[in-house]
RODO-2510 file (C-alpha; in nm, 4 decimals, decimal comma):
residues 340
     n   res          X          Y          Z
     1     m    14,7395    16,9143     8,4423
     2     n    15,0126    16,8685     8,1826
     3     d    14,9386    16,5129     8,0618
     4     d    14,9123    16,3348     7,7294
     5     s    14,5310    16,3376     7,7204
     6     e    14,5406    16,7162     7,7477
     7     k    14,8179    16,7596     7,4928
     8     y    14,6976    16,5325     7,2110
     9     y    14,3815    16,4953     7,0027
    10     q    14,2666    16,1908     6,8093
    11     m    14,1414    16,3077     6,4711
    12     a    14,0965    15,9505     6,3443
    13     p    14,1735    15,6024     6,4813
    14     d    14,5171    15,6167     6,3170
    15     l    14,5835    15,9908     6,3431
    16     t    14,6602    16,1529     6,6779
    17     i    14,8071    16,5037     6,6728
    18     c    14,9482    16,7472     6,9244
    19     k    14,6856    17,0127     6,9986
    20     i    14,9482    17,2770     6,9277
    21     v    15,0583    17,2218     6,5704
    22     n    15,3876    17,3679     6,4492
    23     g    15,3070    17,5915     6,1523
    24     m    15,5594    17,6074     5,8682
    25     w    15,4177    17,8871     5,6516
    26     q    15,6892    18,1039     5,8052
    27     v    15,9697    17,9157     5,6260
    28     a    15,8281    18,0218     5,2882
    29     g    15,9532    18,3803     5,3273
    30     g    15,8524    18,7112     5,4774
    31     h    15,9446    18,6096     5,8336
    32     g    16,3228    18,6416     5,8367
    33     m    16,6016    18,4466     5,6726
    34     i    16,5885    18,0758     5,7556
    35     n    16,9145    17,8862     5,8040
    36     d    16,8524    17,5238     5,7003
    37     e    17,0849    17,3668     5,9573
    38     l    16,9457    17,5704     6,2476
    39     a    16,5920    17,5003     6,1295
    40     i    16,6387    17,1228     6,1438
    41     k    16,7977    17,1495     6,4898
    42     d    16,4955    17,3461     6,6099
    43     m    16,2595    17,0884     6,4613
    44     i    16,4336    16,8161     6,6611
    45     k    16,4004    17,0319     6,9731
    46     y    16,0262    17,0779     6,9144
    47     h    15,9879    16,7034     6,8683
    48     q    16,1806    16,6151     7,1834
    49     t    15,9517    16,8395     7,3897
    50     g    15,6376    16,6737     7,2558
    51     f    15,5460    16,9100     6,9716
    52     t    15,5431    16,6357     6,7105
    53     t    15,2843    16,7660     6,4615
    54     w    15,3619    16,9934     6,1673
    55     d    15,1404    17,1930     5,9326
    56     l    15,2919    17,2608     5,5918
    57     a    15,2193    17,2760     5,2192
    58     d    15,3755    17,2046     4,8849
    59     i    15,3977    17,5804     4,8265
    60     y    15,5605    17,6694     5,1620
    61     g    15,9099    17,6957     5,0192
    62     p    16,1348    17,4203     5,1612
    63     a    15,8812    17,3049     5,4253
    64     e    15,8286    16,9547     5,2858
    65     d    16,2035    16,9131     5,2306
    66     f    16,2643    17,0198     5,5918
    67     i    16,0302    16,7449     5,7127
    68     g    16,2248    16,4916     5,5071
    69     q    16,5556    16,6097     5,6524
    70     y    16,4152    16,6238     6,0060
    71     r    16,2843    16,2671     5,9736
    72     h    16,6278    16,1537     5,8561
    73     e    16,8057    16,3208     6,1510
    74     l    16,5467    16,1890     6,3948
    75     s    16,5894    15,8307     6,2750
    76     i    16,9648    15,8584     6,3339
    77     l    16,9159    16,0027     6,6830
    78     k    16,6228    15,7937     6,8052
    79     g    16,5764    15,5057     6,5613
    80     k    16,3208    15,4594     6,2857
    81     e    16,0426    15,3631     6,5285
    82     e    16,0494    15,7238     6,6568
    83     l    15,9260    15,8413     6,3160
    84     d    15,5799    15,7061     6,3976
    85     r    15,5361    16,0020     6,6347
    86     v    15,5927    16,2552     6,3564
    87     k    15,2699    16,3795     6,1989
    88     a    15,3109    16,5949     5,8889
    89     l    14,9875    16,7567     5,7739
    90     t    15,0697    16,8837     5,4298
    91     k    14,8606    17,0573     5,1632
    92     w    14,8208    17,0426     4,7920
    93     v    14,7478    17,3944     4,6688
    94     s    14,6347    17,3268     4,3148
    95     q    14,6031    17,5690     4,0293
    96     p    14,2357    17,6079     3,9315
    97     e    14,2633    17,4198     3,6049
    98     i    14,1254    17,1038     3,4474
    99     i    14,2305    16,8301     3,6874
   100     t    14,3352    16,4868     3,5685
   101     s    14,4443    16,1777     3,7538
   102     s    14,8019    16,2252     3,6318
   103     i    14,8148    16,5817     3,7669
   104     v    14,7010    16,4615     4,1087
   105     n    14,9407    16,1672     4,1114
   106     e    15,2336    16,3850     4,0060
   107     n    15,1756    16,6377     4,2832
   108     i    15,1140    16,3823     4,5567
   109     n    15,4171    16,1765     4,4541
   110     r    15,6298    16,4914     4,4717
   111     s    15,5159    16,5514     4,8294
   112     l    15,5815    16,1869     4,9234
   113     c    15,9348    16,2171     4,7897
   114     r    16,0086    16,5478     4,9604
   115     l    15,8673    16,4270     5,2937
   116     s    16,0467    16,0921     5,2635
   117     v    15,7312    15,8927     5,3456
   118     s    15,5325    15,6160     5,1759
   119     s    15,1931    15,7701     5,2638
   120     l    15,0632    16,1092     5,3736
   121     d    14,9099    16,1406     5,7217
   122     l    14,6702    16,4130     5,6100
   123     l    14,6466    16,5827     5,2718
   124     q    14,4726    16,9195     5,3092
   125     f    14,3301    17,0357     4,9777
   126     h    14,3005    17,4047     4,8838
   127     w    14,1184    17,5480     4,5818
   128     w    14,1281    17,9137     4,4828
   129     d    13,8241    17,9499     4,2557
   130     y    13,4850    17,7995     4,3357
   131     n    13,3602    17,9011     3,9897
   132     n    13,5926    17,6346     3,8530
   133     p    13,4150    17,3039     3,9335
   134     y    13,7201    17,0791     3,8948
   135     y    13,7826    17,0834     4,2686
   136     i    13,5362    16,7951     4,2944
   137     d    13,7358    16,5996     4,0364
   138     a    14,0561    16,6695     4,2308
   139     l    13,8994    16,5437     4,5529
   140     k    13,7690    16,2297     4,3832
   141     y    14,1170    16,1504     4,2549
   142     l    14,2537    16,2136     4,6038
   143     s    13,9890    15,9716     4,7360
   144     d    14,1216    15,7108     4,4931
   145     l    14,4689    15,7600     4,6400
   146     k    14,3218    15,7260     4,9878
   147     n    14,1673    15,3943     4,8895
   148     k    14,5112    15,2813     4,7681
   149     g    14,6737    15,3865     5,0964
   150     t    14,8866    15,6615     4,9421
   151     i    14,6927    15,9158     5,1490
   152     k    14,5659    15,8168     5,4935
   153     h    14,3202    16,1036     5,5311
   154     i    14,1859    16,3959     5,3285
   155     g    14,1220    16,7412     5,4718
   156     l    14,0468    17,0863     5,3360
   157     t    14,1987    17,4299     5,3770
   158     n    13,9928    17,7513     5,3808
   159     f    13,6765    17,5991     5,2364
   160     d    13,3478    17,7655     5,3288
   161     t    13,0471    17,5813     5,4678
   162     e    12,8483    17,5884     5,1444
   163     h    13,1172    17,4130     4,9442
   164     m    13,1935    17,1695     5,2242
   165     q    12,8308    17,0622     5,2007
   166     i    12,8745    17,0007     4,8277
   167     i    13,1818    16,7894     4,9019
   168     i    13,0025    16,5868     5,1696
   169     d    12,7069    16,5357     4,9356
   170     s    12,9554    16,3993     4,6787
   171     d    13,0509    16,1230     4,9278
   172     i    13,4102    16,2413     4,9594
   173     p    13,5559    16,1405     5,2983
   174     i    13,6748    16,4615     5,4666
   175     i    13,8027    16,4621     5,8248
   176     s    13,9157    16,8244     5,8663
   177     n    13,9099    17,1841     5,7490
   178     q    14,1784    17,4390     5,8305
   179     v    14,0437    17,7905     5,8891
   180     q    14,1329    18,1204     6,0494
   181     y    13,9890    18,1255     6,4029
   182     s    14,0810    18,3534     6,6902
   183     i    13,9334    18,5751     6,9588
   184     i    13,9360    18,8412     6,6885
   185     d    13,8009    18,6300     6,4024
   186     r    13,5036    18,4248     6,5205
   187     r    13,3515    18,3593     6,1790
   188     p    13,3763    17,9782     6,2200
   189     e    13,1193    17,9982     6,5017
   190     v    12,8438    18,1180     6,2654
   191     q    12,8138    17,8241     6,0250
   192     m    13,1345    17,6219     6,0171
   193     i    13,1432    17,4811     6,3702
   194     p    12,7780    17,3654     6,3700
   195     f    12,8418    17,2005     6,0320
   196     c    13,1591    17,0280     6,1544
   197     l    12,9885    16,8987     6,4677
   198     k    12,7045    16,7573     6,2564
   199     y    12,9378    16,5712     6,0206
   200     n    13,2153    16,4865     6,2684
   201     i    13,4749    16,7030     6,0929
   202     n    13,7738    16,8451     6,2817
   203     l    13,8828    17,2066     6,2661
   204     l    14,2475    17,3098     6,2584
   205     a    14,2676    17,6755     6,3614
   206     y    14,5317    17,9200     6,2451
   207     g    14,5790    18,2906     6,3163
   208     s    14,4790    18,2283     6,6789
   209     i    14,7483    18,4612     6,8149
   210     c    14,7145    18,6958     6,5171
   211     g    15,0701    18,6473     6,3984
   212     g    15,2036    18,7672     6,7355
   213     l    14,9795    19,0717     6,7815
   214     l    14,8075    18,8948     7,0706
   215     s    15,1115    18,9280     7,2942
   216     e    15,2763    19,1456     7,5577
   217     r    15,4836    19,3096     7,2836
   218     f    15,1866    19,5189     7,1728
   219     l    15,0198    19,5743     7,5111
   220     g    14,9889    19,9343     7,6280
   221     r    15,0663    20,0817     7,2894
   222     a    14,8394    20,3843     7,2446
   223     q    14,9855    20,4475     6,9023
   224     e    14,9456    20,1911     6,6295
   225     p    15,2670    20,0056     6,5400
   226     s    15,4715    20,1487     6,2565
   227     a    15,5283    19,9667     5,9299
   228     a    15,8806    19,8861     6,0491
   229     e    15,7450    19,7201     6,3638
   230     l    15,5087    19,5048     6,1586
   231     d    15,8132    19,3232     6,0325
   232     t    15,6608    18,9937     5,9178
   233     l    15,3924    18,8991     5,6693
   234     s    15,1898    18,7571     5,9588
   235     l    15,1908    19,0810     6,1584
   236     r    15,0868    19,2834     5,8545
   237     k    14,8146    19,0357     5,7625
   238     y    14,6559    19,0239     6,1070
   239     k    14,6886    19,3973     6,1671
   240     r    14,4477    19,4369     5,8733
   241     m    14,2164    19,1890     6,0451
   242     v    14,2318    19,3902     6,3696
   243     d    14,1451    19,7057     6,1752
   244     a    13,8386    19,5369     6,0270
   245     w    13,7424    19,3888     6,3650
   246     g    13,7299    19,7152     6,5555
   247     g    14,0549    19,9080     6,5454
   248     w    14,3583    19,9584     6,7637
   249     s    14,1869    20,1152     7,0649
   250     l    13,9467    19,8249     7,1092
   251     f    14,2331    19,5833     7,0504
   252     q    14,4229    19,7465     7,3378
   253     a    14,1201    19,6982     7,5623
   254     l    14,1230    19,3300     7,4706
   255     l    14,4958    19,2981     7,5429
   256     v    14,4456    19,4490     7,8892
   257     i    14,1828    19,1862     7,9703
   258     l    14,3966    18,9055     7,8301
   259     k    14,6933    19,0214     8,0371
   260     e    14,4851    19,0162     8,3554
   261     i    14,3795    18,6598     8,2811
   262     a    14,7383    18,5642     8,1915
   263     q    14,8626    18,6946     8,5276
   264     k    14,5917    18,4948     8,7036
   265     y    14,7374    18,1708     8,5646
   266     d    15,1035    18,2809     8,5377
   267     v    15,1039    18,2395     8,1600
   268     s    15,1339    18,4676     7,8561
   269     i    14,8734    18,6556     7,6543
   270     a    14,9430    18,4204     7,3627
   271     n    14,8742    18,1246     7,5912
   272     v    14,5352    18,2668     7,6872
   273     a    14,4466    18,3371     7,3237
   274     t    14,5427    17,9805     7,2294
   275     r    14,3596    17,8213     7,5222
   276     y    14,0471    18,0216     7,4349
   277     i    14,0257    17,8624     7,0891
   278     l    14,1155    17,5125     7,2087
   279     d    13,8387    17,5272     7,4686
   280     k    13,5732    17,7039     7,2601
   281     s    13,4441    17,3988     7,0736
   282     s    13,4999    17,0241     7,0654
   283     a    13,5279    17,0603     6,6863
   284     v    13,8712    17,2224     6,7304
   285     a    14,1390    16,9543     6,7029
   286     g    14,4350    17,1863     6,7248
   287     v    14,5713    17,5381     6,7003
   288     i    14,8504    17,6071     6,4531
   289     i    15,1236    17,8339     6,5897
   290     g    15,3851    17,9492     6,3416
   291     t    15,7485    17,8524     6,3932
   292     r    16,0273    18,0854     6,2829
   293     l    16,2790    17,8029     6,2898
   294     g    16,6297    17,9026     6,3903
   295     i    16,5150    18,2583     6,4671
   296     v    16,2710    18,2560     6,7599
   297     d    16,2028    17,9723     7,0052
   298     h    15,8520    17,9615     7,1580
   299     i    15,8691    17,6025     7,2837
   300     n    15,8626    17,6784     7,6572
   301     d    15,5897    17,9388     7,6198
   302     n    15,3734    17,7103     7,4043
   303     a    15,4068    17,4309     7,6616
   304     r    15,2316    17,6461     7,9237
   305     v    14,9081    17,6210     7,7248
   306     f    14,8636    17,2723     7,8690
   307     n    14,9031    17,3834     8,2306
   308     f    14,5713    17,5636     8,2757
   309     r    14,2105    17,5971     8,1598
   310     l    13,9996    17,9107     8,1347
   311     d    13,6958    17,9344     8,3602
   312     k    13,3520    18,0759     8,2860
   313     s    13,4409    18,4217     8,4130
   314     d    13,7430    18,4378     8,1823
   315     f    13,5274    18,3658     7,8784
   316     e    13,2726    18,6250     7,9921
   317     v    13,5171    18,9152     8,0251
   318     i    13,6812    18,8345     7,6918
   319     d    13,3455    18,8066     7,5173
   320     n    13,2237    19,1324     7,6707
   321     v    13,5058    19,3200     7,4989
   322     c    13,4386    19,1427     7,1705
   323     k    13,0714    19,2395     7,1784
   324     r    13,1896    19,5928     7,0937
   325     s    13,3584    19,4785     6,7745
   326     n    13,2368    19,4613     6,4156
   327     n    13,0819    19,1451     6,2730
   328     l    13,3523    18,9975     6,0504
   329     f    13,1138    18,7399     5,9067
   330     e    12,9034    19,0249     5,7666
   331     i    13,2100    19,2185     5,6491
   332     i    13,4229    18,9362     5,5028
   333     g    13,1928    18,6369     5,4707
   334     d    13,2361    18,2746     5,5703
   335     c    13,5672    18,0988     5,6383
   336     g    13,8137    18,1369     5,3532
   337     d    13,6139    18,4036     5,1705
   338     e    13,9023    18,6475     5,2226
   339     y    14,1028    18,4400     4,9728
   340     r    13,8421    18,4454     4,6960
***
């Protein structure tokens, strides 16, 4: 079953990504000390095994610089034509201020320089404060850059459905939105996925393995993990999400079910959690799995995601556990509301 059609997703005629996207938030801090040389070596290893798509941002520490260095090393090893396989999905995380054309140009040019590219594959725009209306101005200036070819495609990060509608009504060409989506956090299913299907917008899902909580490491743990065991920003972040969802006892019940399914297919719990989101809706273009470059290598485990598909009974037993959980849409709100 492990073939290219299963492994890649065409978001646009000129943008095909790996369905498992290498997340680079982890290089920004809070996930262990990153050694630059080892990080670049790991990036080459990911690329050579088919994981050619990267999710990053201007604010993720050295992430954009790493892409530039990785592209340089790759061109030496494989030739410049190999660089066409690299897809770097970066973000501009703007301050909520008055936005001018020069501000947009300055930030995008900085990313182009750091990435060592002449155009951006996908620029994912994030805005902290909806009460500040200049996000529409920012997106219009980004659209101008798209028309010039500086940006190939525009996406969003953590926008809710209401404000996506405003953006669509403003005739701004959006092809994606990046949101938190997992077995635990199903908020996208309420409004976001129907909206995306209507307007042919792709979803990029993050948090799908809850920073590593959805794994064998935490299976069979009657006691909640200590602060010392929650040793990354991701683990601490998603432990709070588990608490809101239904607590540690219910989470253990879910892990037991996921382990049974994992054994059925000879894969890992993380693989099942990833496959669940990839298969849940055709709106999902890819799942972002964080990379702790030079520290932990999940390449072989991630590759197993493409070796199986969940059947109807698998979805049913997972969903039966989740029916006992709290409604996060009612508690937190729509996608991205936790950041505002």
